[in-house]
N, C-alpha and C positions, 0 to 999 in steps of 0.2 A: 532655312534656305528658302527661299522664294526663286521665280525662273521669268526671265524677261525674253522678247526677242530683238535680238538687233544684228549690225551688219559692220562687219570689220572694214569693209570696200565698196565702193558703191559699183551698181550696175544692176542685172535682170534681180528678178520676183527669188531668184535662187539665193542671191546674197543674203536673205534675212535667214536666218540662225537662232535655236533656242540654246539658250545659256543660265546654265545656276548661279544665281545670286544672293548676297548676304542678306539678310531682312534689316534694315536702316532704321534705326531711332531718331526721331524728327529731332531738329535742333529748333533756335528758338525763331519764331516766328512760322514753323512748317508743322503740317501735318503725314503721316501715313494713313493713305487709304488701302484699302484692298477693294481691287475690281470687279463688277459686278458686272459692265459694259463697256469698251472701247469701242471710237468711231473710226471706220477706214474713209478716210480721205484721199483726193488726187496729192494735196501737200506732202502726204505721205510717199508717193511714188517718188516726187518731185525731190526731196529728201535723200530716197534711198538711190535715185538716178548721179544725185550730185547737182542738180540745175540749181536747187537750195542748198548750199553747202552745208554741213553738219561736222563740228568736231570728231573724228572717229577713234572707237566704236561709238556708235550712236543706236542711241534706242529710238525708235519712229514712236509716231502718234501723238496726237496734238489732242484729245479728249476722250473725259472716260464720266463712269459715273458708279458710286461702290458706297461703301461704309469705312467711315473715319474709324482707324486701328488703334490711332496714338498721336498725340498733340503734344507739341513742344512748348515752353516755357513762352507767356505772353500770349497763347490763342485764344479766344477767346468768344469768335463768330460762331467755332463749332465745338462738340464734346466728344467723347469715342461713343461711337454706336451712331450718329447722326447719318442720315443717307442724305448723299452731295453728288453735285455734277459739278464738272469745271472744263474750261478750256482753252488754248494758247498759249501752252506750254508742253513742247516736244519731251518725250519720254513716257507714253504711255501704254506701250506694248508691254504690259508687265502685272503680274499679278498682284502686286503691291509697289507704291510709289513713294517717295517722299513730295510733297508740293506745299507752294508759298500758301497759307493760310487762307489768304484773300482772296486766292483763286476760288476756293470751294463757297459752294451753295447751295444751302439746305434744297431739300425738292419736296415741292407738296406730295402728302401723301396719295394724290391724285394721279402722278407722274409715275412710270417705271423707269428701270434701270436703264433698259433698251433704247426706247424712246429718247431719254436725255442722254445718253452718254455716246449714242450715234449722231445725234441730229442741232445738238446746242451751237458747237460751229457754224452750221451751215445757216442757223438761224442767226448767230451774231454776223454773218456774211452777208444775209439779207436785211437784217438790221440797218448795217453798215450802207449799204447802197442806197436802200430805197430812203432812207432818212438823213443819213449825213452826206452822201458823197450827192447824192440829185433828189434833195427832200420830192418823192412823188406823191400828189394828191387828183382828188377827181375830176375827170375830163383828162387828162395825159396819156399819152399811147408812150408802152413801152414795149422796148423788143429784147427775150431771152432766149439764147443759144442753148442749146441741148434741153430744154424743156419739160422731158420726159424722166430728166436725170432727179441724183439726189436735192444736189442745189435748185436745180429749174426747177421741180414740183413746188420747192417753196416759195421762191420768187413769183413764180404766177400767182398762188394762194392768195401773198403777202398783198402784192401788187393790185389784184381785184380788192381784197376786204380794204382798200385805200381807195377806191373806185375806179382806179385806173382802166384802161383798155389794154390787152396785149396779146402780141405777134409773139408765137412762140417758133422754133427753129429746132426739126429731129431730123433722126436720119433714114427712118422708116416710117411706112404707115402703121405699125404695129404700137411704135411709140408715139406716133399721131395720136393715137386712141387716146393714151393716157394720159399727154400733155390736154387736150380738152376735159379729161375729165377731170384733171386737177384747174379746171376754170380756163383755160386760154379763147380767145376770141375767136381765131386765126390762126393757121399751124402751116407752115411752108415746109415743104418733105423732101428732104438730100439736100448734099453741100452742093451739088455745081449747080444749083439756080444761080440766076438773077440775082441778088440778094435785094439789091437796090431795086431794080424795078420792080418785083412783086411787092416791098414796102411801100412802093410808091402811089403801085395800085391800091392798096389797102388805106393808105392814108390820105386821099383824094391830092396827092401829090406832095403834101406835107412834110413825110418823113417822122420819124419819133422823136420825141422828147429825151429819153433813155433808153440807149443800147449796151445790154451786158455781154459781153465777150470772154466767156473761159474757153474758147475755140484756141485761137490764136492763129498759126501759120497763116494761109496765105487768106482766111476768113475775117483777119481784121480789118482789112483796106473796105472790104464789101461789108462790113458795120458800119464803119465810120462813113460810109456813101451814104448811108441810110437813114441819119440823122439829121434832122432840121436844123436850119442856124438857131444858133445859141441853145440848143440841145447837147445832151454829153454821151460820150462814148463811154464807157468802164471798163477797161483789159483787167481781167483777176482770172488769169491761167495761158497755158498753153499746149493744152492738151495736144493739138497737130504740128507741135514743132514752134518753133521762136519764129514769131512773125517778122518778114523782110522791112526793112525801112522803109516808113510813111513820110512823105515831103511833109511840109503846116500847111502847104497850099490844100492839101487834102480836106483838110479841116471844117474849111467853108466856113467858119465862123463860127464850128460849133468846139465845143469843151472835150478834151481829152485828160483821161484821170485812169491812174494804175495802181488803186488802192490795196492795200494789204489788212487783213482781216489780224494776222501776227501783229502786228506793228497796231492796229485798235486795238486790239484786246488786252498788249501791255501796259496800257493807259488805267492806271488802275481807278481813278475818278471815273474813267468813261464805261470800266469795265460790267461793273454790278449792276448800274439801272438799265446797260443794255442788255443783260441776262436777264432780268426780271422782266422785262418786253417780251423777251422770246419763250419763256416759262409761260407767261401770258396767251402767247400764240398755242405754245403745246396744248394748254387748257382748254384754247378755241377749237383746237382737231386741225390748223394749218401745217404741223406738221405729222408726219405720217411715224406711224412704227416701223421699223425697216423693216424691205422686204428680203433682205440677203443675212443671215447670219454662220456666222463660222465660229471654231472653236481658234481663241487666239495660236495654237501650237498649227495650224490652219492659214498663218498669214500669206506665206507662198503665196496657195491658191486664190485668196481672197486680193493680193495684187494684179495676178493675173487677170483675174474678172474683170476687175475696174478697167484695168487698161484697154481689154478687148471691148469692153464696151456693153459689157453681159449685166450690168446690174443696172436697175433703173429703181427710182426711190434710193433710199440709204441702206448702207449695210453694216453689221455689228459682229464684233469680236466678243466671245464668254470666254472668259477665263477660269 
């Protein structure tokens, strides 16, 4: 017998409930992993709220790390006892789970479970945005919202490693300091500022090459207005709610993308090289060990803290 955290209906954090589940044997091309670390991500909140619907009852969570406990027929890439991490497939809030074997990637001895299990998805998101959606190179200027958050700090560090200039936005002076520590060249504080005007001042009237917006709501139109012609706005979330309709004329000759890291990681051919790139960045110190740790049975508290903006950096559940 094992346990998982599931929700039988969508709603607030307290719909998450602990349930006992049978220990399953892996089928062909599957493994069973016993989790040591499970990531806490905003996509988990979107699943719980029904913004990104799942068949109910559902077990949230899209990344984790642990030890391979059993392997099914035809599995050759990992064996029992291997330390592995994975991302991009729902069902991680559990002591053990079945997983397509191709998702599991062996961890170098230098990387611990907490780091790999809580930041792999964010690392893959950064890789997707900075290398696939709009390839960033030295001399470019990018805008990162929530630059003190779990994804924001990774984006700042990764973009700086590519030679970009980074403008970060944060909601408080305390978070501004964290964004600067991550390497942001400029930090804009407050959600009510005239973002386009501030960006114009910092870029000599040009605007940014790439703006990454996980805020949504009324912020999205401000973000689009901060991008130079032939630049890109990438919308990856809606923490502030669904954005109002934006007319095409507002793009002003720049492009708009709404990329999905879940769709990106569903491509087996693209997945492994992207994961290897992220693991290299982990070993280089671009991705930090999580700043918050919860027991998996405290998933309700983790979700509440994440939604309240109380978590800077990554957070991890331990089962």
